[in-house]
C-alpha positions in Angstrom: -0.2 -0.2 -0.1 3.3 2.7 1.2 4.3 1.7 -2.7 0.9 2.9 -4.3 1.3 5.9 -2.3 5.0 6.9 -2.8 4.0 6.9 -7.0 1.1 9.8 -5.6 4.1 11.2 -3.9 6.3 12.1 -6.9 2.8 12.8 -9.0 3.2 16.4 -8.8 5.3 19.2 -7.7 4.9 21.8 -4.5 6.6 24.4 -3.6 7.0 23.9 0.0 4.7 21.4 2.1 2.9 18.5 -0.1 -0.3 17.9 -0.5 -2.8 15.3 0.5 -6.4 13.9 1.1 -8.5 16.2 -1.0 -6.3 18.2 -3.2 -3.5 16.7 -3.7 -0.4 14.5 -2.9 3.1 14.9 -4.0 6.9 13.7 -2.5 9.9 15.4 -4.3 12.0 13.4 -2.2 12.4 11.7 1.2 11.9 12.7 4.9 9.7 16.1 3.3 6.6 16.6 5.6 3.2 15.9 4.8 -0.4 15.5 5.5 -2.2 12.8 5.6 -6.3 13.4 6.7 -8.3 10.6 8.1 -9.6 7.9 10.0 -7.7 5.0 12.4 -8.3 2.1 10.9 -6.8 0.4 13.2 -4.1 0.4 15.7 -1.2 -3.2 16.4 1.6 -1.8 18.7 4.1 1.2 16.9 1.9 1.1 14.0 -1.5 3.4 12.7 -3.7 1.9 9.7 -5.4 5.1 8.9 -8.4 5.2 6.2 -7.3 8.6 4.4 -10.2 10.5 2.2 -9.3 9.7 -0.9 -9.9 5.9 0.0 -6.8 4.2 0.5 -5.7 2.3 3.5 -1.8 3.8 4.8 0.1 2.4 7.6 2.3 4.4 9.5 4.7 4.1 12.1 5.2 6.0 15.3 7.8 6.8 17.4 7.9 8.2 21.3 9.2 11.3 19.1 5.2 11.6 18.3 3.6 14.3 19.6 -0.2 13.7 19.9 -2.8 16.7 20.2 -6.5 16.6 20.7 -8.6 18.6 18.8 -11.7 20.2 21.1 -14.5 22.1 19.8 -13.9 25.9 20.1 -16.2 29.6 19.3 -14.8 32.9 18.5 -15.4 34.1 22.3 -11.8 31.8 23.2 -9.8 34.0 20.6 -8.9 37.2 22.8 -6.5 39.6 22.0 -2.7 37.8 23.1 -4.2 34.3 22.2 -2.3 32.1 20.1 -3.8 30.9 17.3 -2.9 28.2 13.7 -5.3 29.6 10.5 -5.4 27.8 7.5 -6.3 30.2 5.0 -6.9 31.6 1.4 -5.5 35.5 0.0 -8.8 37.2 -1.0 -8.2 40.0 -3.7 -7.6 43.2 -1.0 -4.6 40.6 0.6 -6.7 39.9 3.7 -7.1 36.1 4.1 -10.1 33.8 4.6 -9.8 31.4 7.3 -10.5 27.7 5.9 -10.1 26.8 10.0 -8.9 28.2 13.0 -7.4 26.0 16.3 -6.2 27.4 19.8 -3.6 27.0 21.0 -3.2 26.5 24.8 -0.7 28.8 26.5 1.6 26.4 27.3 1.9 25.9 23.6 2.4 29.7 22.8 4.9 30.0 20.0 4.2 26.7 18.6 4.9 26.9 14.5 5.2 30.6 14.5 4.9 32.2 10.9 3.3 32.3 8.2 4.1 29.6 5.5 2.4 27.8 2.5 0.1 24.5 3.8 -1.6 21.6 2.0 -5.4 22.4 2.9 -6.5 23.1 -0.5 -5.3 24.8 -3.7 -2.6 27.8 -2.7 -3.3 27.6 1.0 -1.0 29.1 3.7 -0.9 28.3 7.7 -0.3 31.4 9.7 0.3 31.0 13.6 1.0 33.5 16.0 -0.1 36.1 18.7 -3.8 37.5 17.8 -3.2 41.6 18.6 -7.0 42.0 17.3 -10.3 40.8 17.2 -12.8 43.2 14.9 -16.2 41.5 15.0 -18.4 44.7 13.9 -17.8 44.4 10.0 -17.2 39.9 9.6 -14.4 38.3 12.2 -11.0 40.1 11.5 -7.9 38.4 13.3 -4.8 40.5 13.6 -2.2 37.7 14.2 1.7 38.2 14.9 4.5 36.8 14.4 8.0 37.0 14.4 8.7 38.8 11.4 5.1 39.9 10.2 1.3 40.2 10.0 -2.0 38.7 8.6 -5.0 40.3 8.8 -7.5 37.0 8.9 -11.0 37.0 8.2 -13.1 34.5 9.8 -16.4 33.6 8.4 -19.5 32.3 10.6 -19.0 28.5 9.0 -15.4 27.9 9.9 -14.5 25.4 12.2 -13.0 26.6 15.1 -11.2 23.9 17.5 -8.6 24.0 20.6 -6.0 22.1 19.7 -4.8 20.7 23.5 -1.7 18.1 24.8 -2.7 14.8 24.9 -1.4 11.2 24.4 -1.9 7.7 22.7 -4.7 6.9 24.2 -6.6 9.7 21.9 -5.7 7.1 18.7 -8.6 4.5 18.4 -10.6 2.6 15.5 -13.1 5.6 14.6 -10.9 8.6 15.8 -10.3 11.6 13.0 -7.1 12.4 12.8 -4.4 15.2 10.7 -1.4 13.5 10.9 1.6 15.2 9.6 4.5 12.2 8.1 7.4 11.6 6.8 8.7 9.5 4.4 11.1 7.0 4.0 13.4 6.1 1.3 12.1 2.6 1.9 8.7 4.3 1.6 8.0 3.8 5.0 6.0 6.6 6.4 6.5 7.8 10.1 4.6 10.1 12.2 6.0 13.7 13.6 2.8 14.8 14.8 -1.0 13.8 15.4 -4.0 15.9 16.0 -7.0 13.2 17.0 -10.7 14.2 17.0 -12.1 13.8 20.7 -15.2 13.0 21.3 -16.2 13.3 18.1 -14.4 15.7 16.7 -13.2 15.8 13.2 -9.6 17.6 12.9 -10.7 20.8 10.4 -6.7 21.5 9.8 
């Protein structure tokens, strides 16, 4: 099964992150991080079997360094000036970003992934992680997100999912749980999880 996934990895080029599952899947060189989105089909020791959103079943290995995070529901009222958030978004004509999702980090995880970079959730999407400077709700819901070396304004439509991203452990990894994983692939095609965001109480991670 990993052999067919490798073929998909090499099917397209990507300037930064490879895109997978609902948008695209690419890998140009072993060791590149890619997103895997789907549902846990089973777990055996340190190996997760995942049914991905494009229909394939893949096996992903866990290591002691694999970070596991719990995803729970949140709302815009949970975001305040000074909150540390991440948001996958796409650009609008005026340069403002339109959020595809927003995830809120707990204070102890502030600084995680700080910055603005291409992302693989949708064509042309980016990920911005940073501290909220302003939250304006009078004309739509617009966040000003500050990170080292820059700032982005992000419009959050009413229907955009907002979740908490919390520290978790392997007890979250059970059959039927929805996950977003970032993995690397070895030269032999083996997939290894660097981080896993697992939905808690039936939540589907939107990242």
